[in-house]
N, C-alpha and C positions, 0 to 999 in steps of 0.2 A: 503493500499499500504507500502510496505517495505522502511523504511527509512535507513540511514545511519546508525544508532545506530541498528537498527533492522539486518540488513545484519551482522554488527559486532557482534551482539549476535548469530547469526547463524554461522558465521566463528570460533568464538570460540569454538562452541558446536561441530562442525564439524571437525575441526584441532584436539581439543582434542579427540572425540572419534575415528579419524584416528590413532592418536599416540598411543592411548591405544590398538588398536587392533594389529598394528605393534610392539608393545612392548611385547604383550602376545604371538604374534607369534615366535618372535625371541628368547624367552624364552623356548617356548614348543617346537620348532625345535629340539634344541638340547638336549631335554630328549630322553634317549634310549628307553622308552616306548612309545613313539610317532613316532619313526622313520617311521615305515612303513605309518603313514597318510601323512607326509610332504616329504617324498622320493619315492612314490611307483614305479614311473617311473624306476627308478635303479633296484629296486627289481624284474621288469618285465624283463628288460634287462639282468640281472644275474650280474650286476656289483656292486652289493653292497651287503653284509651280516649284518645279524641281529648284532647291538652292545649288545644286551641282553645276550651275552654268557661270560659275564664278570663271574669271579669266586667270587666277591664282591656282595653278594645279594642286598645290597642297590643300587650299580652300574648297577645293571638291569634296575632300574626303575628311577632313578635320575643321572643326570651328575654330577659327583664329580670332574671335572675338572674345576675348578673356574676362570681359565684365560679365557675360553671361554666365558664366561658372560661379559666380558669387551669389546669383540668384537662383540655384538648383532646384530649390523647392518651391519657385511659384506657381508650379503647374496645380497646386493644392487650391489658392483663392480662386484661380482661374476656372476650375473646374466646380465652382459654385456659382457663376456669374451669369450662367446661361438660365433664363425663366424655364418653367415647366411648359408654357404654350409654345416657346422656341424649339424645347428639346423634341414635342410633338411634331413640329413643323421639319424638323431637322432628322429626326431619327426615326419618328412614327410613335404611335400610342402603346405599343408593347413595350418600348423601352421606357416611356415615362411610366407606365403602370408597375413596370419591375422595380423602377427606384422607390416608388412609393411603398413597396413592401418594407425597404429599409427604414424608411420615415415611420411607417408604422410600428416597426421593433424599437426604436427610439423612443416613439410617444408611450408605448406600453411599459417598456423595460426601465425608463429614466426615473419615474415616481415610484414604481414597484422596487426599485433598489434603493432607493432613499429609504422608504418605508419600513423594509425588511430589515435592512441593516440598524436602523435606530430602535425597532421593536424586538427583532426577533434573535438578533445575537445577544443582547444582556440576557432575554429570557433563557434561552440554551446554555449559555455560559455559567450561568450562576446555578443551576442543577447540578451537575458533578455526578451524575449516574455513572458515566463511564469509567471514573477513577476507580470504582468497585467492581467494574466488570472487566479490566484489563488484564487479569490474570485466565480469564477464559477467552476473550476476545483479542484479536489485533486490532489495536484503534493508533489512533496519530493524534496530535495536538488540533489539527485542522477538524477532525471528527467532533471536538467539543463544542463548536460553533452549529452544529448540526441538532437536529429534532432529536437524535439517538441520545443525547447527553441529558434530554428530561426523564426524570425517574417515572415510573407508571403509575397510573391512576392520580397523576397529578392535575390540579386545576390551572395549570400553566397552558395546557393545550387549548383552553378557549381562545389564547392569544393567536395560535396558530389557525383554528376555526374561523374566527374573526377577520384575520386577515385573508383567508382563502376567500369567503365571500366578498369582501372588498376586491381583492384582486379580479374576482369572477365578473363583479360588476363592472368595473373600469375596463376590461377587456371586451365585453360585450358591447358597451358604449362606444369603444372606439371602432370596433368591427362594423356595428351597424352604420357610423358614420361615413366610414372607408368604403364600405360595399356602396351606399346611397351615391357618394362623389364617384366611384370608379363607373357604377352604371349610367351615371350621367354623362361622365366624360365620353362612354362609349357610344351612346344613342348622339351625343352631339358630333363627335367624330365621323360618325356614319352618316347623319344629315348633312353634313360640311364638305362630303367626298363629291369630288366631280364624277363624271360618267364612268363607270368601269364593267366590263363584260360580265363579271360574276354577279353583279346586281340584277342581270336579267337571264342569269342561266342557272340551271338546275342539273344535277348529275342522277340519271336513271339508271339504276343496275338490275340484273335479272330480268332482262327485256326478253319476252318468249319468243320463239321460232314457230313462225306460222307456215304450215306446208303451203307451196305454190307462191309465197310472197317473199319478197326480198327482204333484208332488215329493214332497209331505208323506208319502203312501203308499210312496214309493220308499225315503225316508230311514227311516221306520218298520219297514217289512218288512226291509231290510237290518240293521238293527241289534238287532232284537227277535230276528233268526235266530242271529245271529253273537255277540250279547253278551245274552243272553236272561235271565239274572240281574242283569244291572246297568244295563241301558239304562233310562232316565227319561223323557226328553223331548226335542224339538230346537226350534230357533228359526230360521226362514227368514230370508234376508236379502235386503234389496229394493235395486234400482239407482235410488236417489235422487238421483244425481249432478246432474240437469238441475234438480230441486226445490231442491236445494242451491244453485246457482247464483241462484235466484230468489231465496232467501231472503237471500243476501249482499246481492244489489242491493236489496231492501226495506229492509235493516239500513242501507244506506248512506244510501237516501233518508229514512228516519227521522231518522237524525242531521242530515242537512240541514233536516228538519222542526223538530226539537227546537231547532238552533240558530237558526234563524230567528223561532220563537215566543219564544225568550228573549231575541232582539235587539228584538222588538217591545214586549215586556213592559218592558224598559228605557226604551225609547223611543217611547211609544204615539203621540207626534205624528206620526210618518212610517213607514207599513208597508214592510217590506223587499221588494226588487224582484230580480228575476234575468232574464237572458238566455237564451233556451232554445237556441241555437245551441252549437258545439262548444266546451266546457271553460266554458261562460258568457261567451266572449270577445265573442260577436257574436247578432245574430238578434233575434226580437221580445222587447221587455221586458214581463214579468207580474208578477204578485203572487207573491211566492217561497211565501209558505204556501198558497195556494189551489192552486198549481201542484204543490208536493209532496204536498199532501193528494190530488189527483186523480191523480198517478202512484202513489201508494200504493195507492189503491182499484184502479185498475186492474190494479197488480200483484197484488192480493189475489186478484182474480178468476182469472187466471191459474195462481195458486199453489192455488186450490181446484180448479181441473180437473186440473191436473198431480198432485194429491194423491189424488183420487177415480181417476186412471188407474193410479197405483200400487198403490192397493188391491185394483182391481179385474181388472186386467190381469195375466194369469198370465205374459206374458213378462217383465215387471218381475222375476221371482224370478231370483235367481243360484243357479247350481249350487255354492252354498256355504252350509255350515248349521253352526250353534253346537250341538253334540249333548251333553247332560248325562246324568248317569249318577248312580246311587244312592247310590254310595262314591267316595273319592278313589283306592281301588284300581282300582275300575274303569276310572276315566278314566285312571289311569296306564297300565294295560294296554293300553288302545285308543291312547293317544298314541304309545305306544313301540313298536308292533307293526305289521306289513302287514296291512291289512285285504282285500285281493282279490289274485286270481292274477295279476291284470293290476296291475303296480305303478305304473301312471299313473292309476288311478281310486282313489275313495276315499282320499284322501291325509288322512291325520291328523296334527296336532300339537297341543301344549297352546295352548288359546286364551290371548291376551293378555286382562290384566284390562280390564274394560269401558272405562275410559277411556284405556287403552293404544290402543284398535282404531283404525287408519287407515281408516275406512270408505269412502272413495274408492275405495282399490284392491281392494275386495272385487268390485267390478264388472268388473276385468280379466279377460278370458278366459284360464283357465290355459293354452289351447295358446299363447298370444301371450308368455308370459313368457319362455321361453327366447329368441325373437327380441328382445325388448326387452333383456333381459340383453348379449345379443352386440351390440346396436347401443350401449348404453350403455357396454360396456369398450371398443369402439372409438372412441367421443366421449372418453372418459376418456383414453386413449392420445395422441388427438391434441390434447387440451386440454393435457396434459401438456408436449407438445413446443412448442405454440404459445405458452406460458408461458416458453420457453426464451429468449425474444425479451427480455421485461422483464427476466428475470435477466441478461442478458448487459449490458443497459443498466446494471444496477445494479453490475454488476461494472466496468464501464467506469469508473464514477465513484469506486469503491474501491480501482484500479490507475492512478491519474493518473500515477506516474512511468513506468511502462511505454509508456503513450501519450506522453509528452513525448518518450520517445528517438525514437519513430516519426514523430511530427508536432512537431517542435520548435516550430511556430508557436504553440502553444497555451500556450507557456511564460510569456508575458507577463500572462496573464489569471488563471493559476491559481497563480503562483508568491507570491503575497502569503499571509504565513504563517497568517493567522487563517482566511481564505477556502480555503486549502488544508486546513487541519485541520478545518474546518467539512464541507467535501466529502467527505474521506476517512474521517472518524472519526464523523461524525453523519448524513449525508445518504443513504448507502447503506444502513444499516438502517432509517431512516424509509422511504426509496422501496420496500423489499421490503415491510415491514409494509404500506404502502398498497396494493402491488399483490395481496397476499393478502387484502385486506379483504372483497371480495365473493366469494372462492374458495367458502367454505362454503355459501354460498346457493346458488351454482351446482350444487354438488356433491349438495346435499340434492334440490333439483329433479331432478337424474339418478337418485338412490335412488328417489324417488317414482314416477319413470317404471318404474322396475325391477318395481314392483308388490308391495313389500312390506308386510305388512298390519297391523304394530305399529309405533306410534312409537319404541319402543325399539329394536326391530330395523332402522329408516329412520335413526335415528342411530348405531347401530354400523356400519351400511354406510357411511353419509356419513365418519364417522371414519375408516375403513379406506381410503377411496380420499384421503381429505386427508393421511393419514399417507404413502401411496406417493407423492403429490404431493410431500410437504415432503422425503421421503426422496431421491427422483430430481431434483427442482428446486434446492431448498434447498440440501440438502446436497452430492450429486453436483454437481448444475449448478453450483453458486458455486464449488465446487473446480475443474471443468475450465475454465468459462468464465474463472473469476478466474486460474487460472493462464497462461491463454491469454493474457490481456490484462497479467498481471503480467508474463510474460517473453516479451512478444512479440517485441522485438528479439532476443532469442537463439534463438527459433524462426526467425526469418527468415535469422540469419547462421551457424547452426552445421550440422554434418553430422545427417543424421537418425537416425544410432546415438546421439547425444546427447540426443535428446528425452525418452527413458524417465527419464535421470538428472535432467533439469531438472525433469520432472513430479515425482519422487520428491522432490527438494529441496525442490520450491515447495509441495506440498500441507500439511506441517507450517506454513508461513506464512500459509495460509488463515486460521489462528486469530484473527489481529487482526481479519478482517471478521466473525466469528461472535462476538467479544468484543461488537464495536458493537451488533449486530443482539439479543443477551442484554441489552443494556443498554436499547435500546429497546422491545422487545416484553416483555421479563420483568421490568424496575424501573419504567420510566413506564407501560408498558402496563398492569401490574397495579395501580399506583396509581390509574389511569383507571378501572378496573374498581370500585374501591370509592367513587368519587365518584358513579357513575351519573347523569352529566350528561345523557343522552338522556332515561332516564325522568324525570329530575326537569323538565325543560323541557316534556315531553309532559304530563305530570300537571298542571302550572300553566296549560299552554294547556288542557286539558280543563277545568280547576276555572274558567276566565274563561268560557269558551264555551257547554259541554255540562253540566256536572255541576249538577244541580237537586235531586237526591235522595240518602238514604245510599246507596242501592244504586247510583247513579252514581258515588260516591267511592270503592266499593269497586273497582268495574269500573276505574275511572281509575288504581288503585294501580299495577298491571302488576309486580309482583313477579317475575316472570322465573325461572330455573330456572338449574342450572350447564349452562353450553353444551357438552354432551358431543362434538358434531361436530367443534368447533373446539378446545376445551381439551384433550382427551385427545393427539390428534394433536402439539399444542405440546409437552405434557408428554414426550413420547415422543422428540421431537427434542431437548430438552435431556438426557435419558438418552444418547441418541445421542451428542451432541456432547461431554459429558462423558465416555462410555467410551471413545470414539474418542482423543480428545485428552488424555487422562490420561497416557498414555505419550509420545505424541508432543508433543504440546505443553502441559505441567502448567500453564503459567500461567493457561490458561483457567478451570480448575477453581473458583479463589475468587468467579469472576462467577457461575457455576453455582449455588454454595453459596447466596450473596446471593439469588438466585432462588428457590431452594425455601423458604427460611425466610421471605422476605417474602410469597410466593404463599399459603403455609399460614396464614401469619396473616390474609392477606385474605380468602380462600375460608373460613376456619374463622368470620370474622366474618359473612359474607353469607350462608353457610349457616345461622347461628343466627338472623338478624335480617330476612334478606330474601327468598332463595330459597323458592319454593314447587314442589318437583318435580312435573311433569306425571303422572309413573307412579312405579312400584317394580319394579325389575327383581330386586332382591336380589343385587346386584354381580354381575350377568353379563356384564360387560364386562371382570371381571378376567382370564379367560384371553388376551384380547386384549392387555391391559398387560404380561402375563408374557410372551408370544410375543415382542413387538416389543423388549422388554429384552434377549432370548436373541438377537434379530437384530442388536441395537447390539453385543453381544458380538462375534457372527461377524464383522461389519463390521470392527470394531476388529483383531481378529485377523489378517484378511486383509489390510487396510491396514499394519499394522505387517510382516508378510511380505514386501509388496511392496515398502515402503520400504527393509526391508533387502536385499532383491535388488538393488534399483538401488545401494546402498551396498557390494556385492560381500563381504557378508558371508556367505562360503558356510560356515564354521564353526558359525556359531550359527542361520543362518536355519532348518535341520533341525528344530531343537529346537521349532519353532512350529507343525510340519505336525501334531502330535498333539493340539494345543489344541483345534481346531474339531470334531474327532470327538468329545472327549471331552464337549464343550458341547453337540452334537447328541444325544449319548447322553443326556445329563442333561436335555436338553428332552422327549426321549421318553418318559422314565420320569416326569417330573412330569405329563405330558399323560395318560398312563394311568393315574397315581395318584389325580390331583384334578381335571381335568377333568370325568368324568362326573357330579360334585357340580353342576356348573353345565349340564348340559345334559340330564340326565334326573332321574327323581324316584323314588328307592329305592320299591321295592313293601313294604318292611319299614316303613318311615317312614308311607306312606299307611295300611297296615293298622291301624297303633298309633293314628294319629289317628282312624280309622274306629270302633276298638273304644272308645276313650274318649269319643267323642261319642255312642255307641248308649247307653253306660252313663251318662252325665251327662244326655242329653235323647232318652229313648226315643220321645216322642210328637212328635218334630221332622217337620214337614210340609216335607220338601225339595221337593218339587213345587212349593208354593206359593211357597218362597223364592227357586227360581230361575226363576221363571214368565217374569219378563221382565227377568231380568238382562241379556241380550243383545238385547233387543228393539231394533229398528233406531229410530234417534233420531228419525225424522220421525215415530212414534207419539207421541211427547211435543210435538209442536206442534199436536196435533190440538184441535179444538173438543170440549168435553163431548159435546155430542150424537153426534159423529164416534165417541168413545171407546166410547159406549153401542154403536154400530152395531157396532163392532169386537168388542165383548166380546159382542153376540149372536150374530154369527157364528161365534165361536171357540166359543161353548157348544153351538151345533148342529152344528158339527163332531165336538165331543167326544161328541154324541150319535149320530154315526155318519149324520147326515142331510144330504142335498144341500145346498151353499153355495157360493158363487164363492169365499169366504176359506177353505173348507176345503183346497184345493189349496196355502194360501199360510202356514198358521199352525198347527203341531200341538202346541203348549205349551198350558198352562192358560191361562185368560182372562188376558190382560194387564189389570193392573192399574196404577194412576196412581203408586201409591208400592209397592214392593216390599220392599226392605231395612229392616226394624225390628228392631234387635237387640234381645235382651231383656236384655242386660248393657252397660255402655259399652265403647266400643272399649278394646283393652288397649294400644295405643301412643299415648296422649296424653300429652303433657309438660306439666306445670302446674308451673313453678320456685316455688320459696320465695320468691324476690324477681325480680322481672320485671329485665331489663337496664337499666342506669341511664339514665334520661331526666328530663328536668327535671319532668314531670308523673308521679307513680305514683296510678292508681287505688286507692281505699282497699282494696277487695275484688275481685280479678278475677273477673268471671264465668266459672263453669266450662262452657264450650262445646266441642262436638267440633269435630274439625277437618273442613272441608266445603271440598275444593279449588275454585278458581274454574274456570269453564270454559277447557278447553284450547284453545289456537286453532285446532287444526285441525278440532275440532268445530263444526258448524254448528248441530246441535242438541245438546247433550250429554245423555250417558245420566242418566237420574234420579238414579240413586243409585250413583255412582262410588265405590268403595272406595278406604279411604287406602292401604292396602297389599295387595299381591298377589304372583303370579308367573307366570311362563312359562317354557317352556323352548324356544329356539329355536337351531338350527344357524347 
């Protein structure tokens, strides 16, 4: 168990590490050679130019303005200057709502910390129960600050119960206000959006096959019959997964070809060679440039055949379609109602915005989705219990005293003071962080297998899985296995009737482990986030070997985005720890406060200067955040109820029974009051926007606007002559002539460019003065925002919208 000195060693290491990361970031960010790594958002917006245009050769790489080194921490106040409305215009509503979670954490925990430290610490310290139990249990000085130090049947427990009520009321009050604010922000954001393709479009799954009718005829007949006044057109979806694999392989080969050609240009005296065996380790040695050119040529032939197969083979058409309507009202009615008397057919939902579509999963047969979800649920269940093994290992490191009593032969190795402090105060948190490192990637793969068709939905499902994992393994698992290791001697030598008492006394003591974890993950981990060491190294490696043009530099920037699948569950874990231990072991709260304040500052800076979100869900994740904070409240109340029962506080325990009931009632009210704004689109709002648009743009050709908004990305890879062929076949279909493509595409002729707004986008942020850097362009060009290719797109939609929305359960 970590003692005061152990936590001191951990704090020293983590503070030193965090300061080193911040110092390295402050120095690296002002170097011209790193400008695209630390300010990619401004390059994408077109409001920043490269500082490497200096005539001084050294100045292209190193900042020679030495006065800027004296103000290396000025990024902190600058990160706070942009208002919330400016952040919404600059980075989107998702980013602004994400930052509000940290503000909510500060609002909750600042008064709770002050009150808990002033009231509960004196109550706990003055009891002295653990002094009489130290022969039976492993205790430390920090444990005297917890509820475990209060003697059984004490009237002092009324102080803990009173504060539990007070904290619950305070948290519910803030949650209600925040839910109301975020819901209003979402509705206002959606109402103020310019015209977007997803506002008029629904995705229809499990379209039935009708004998004697083409797919397009089936879709047209159904919607013309059931939505005669609003149906406009539809877009077929193709199974292009095999083609996508070939395209990924071609991209890898092209990268190797570019690398070898660049290598040869630098050293023309010798042509590069490679071995054609496994991983280039053995086999015949050949000329690299010729080899990769030949491989690409052969692959192009295969891709051409596969492309023609997709165009002409009706079997490649999936039972999925993007159906567009003449009005937002018509799309809202269709998306939010049952279409068929058979509830398993013609399933409709709001279409994700084009850049949010995860095209691979559209090819998954609908009938297999339930089986996939069942298999993944069982797999997640197994993974949770598999991870109990490393969690137990981590807890064995955190509880060396308990192991010493059972295995005295280990004492000479671990009794050295600094080594013991390092093992108990720093290593357990670091080990847990490492064990959790690859978990989000594994869970994301599982979510993709489940078959969700939107990146945003994939990330929310992954986030949910990760949260349940953190709850079971990191929180409950650490408490259970930690208590077992910590009090192993007591478990082996006392009667079974005393085990509940031992667990009740020991649970508050696990706060020391969570304190070390918070310092590792929430202090040093957040500092490493702003340093961006991995993107920095990758950017410079690409610059050395791959980058040849300005376009290559843009692709090498890799701004990334807020990692919602990992960040949101971690945030919710901190809420859980803070709320549970606020009454049980309040000394943990100051560490939580440092995390929320520091993380808010860092992520604000990253959102303003670095991150470029792949999609915009208009804060659709907020109901999940609210629900999990409510779950933290319930767990806190149940933990306190269980602890008091082990303390034989029969007079005070019944007072807590009503608290979970009131909390659940509050959650149910909030769910009915606010959640519809995140799940459905009010017909009133849709009609208002339609009327306004019809008044301002009476001659709008909506069919042309929506023509290829959801055209499968494969069409954007076609050669010009192939595009002409596609257009010709679609024109024939529109003239009701027989055509091989007539059964595949029923929307108007797909054009190469579809989204040409008549007015500039409304959500573009052009600051009066760009963020401080060494070189300021004299007049920033007024470019619109064109996000880079999302990583999951093999062939990106040609006209990705900057902001949009969709509604998913």
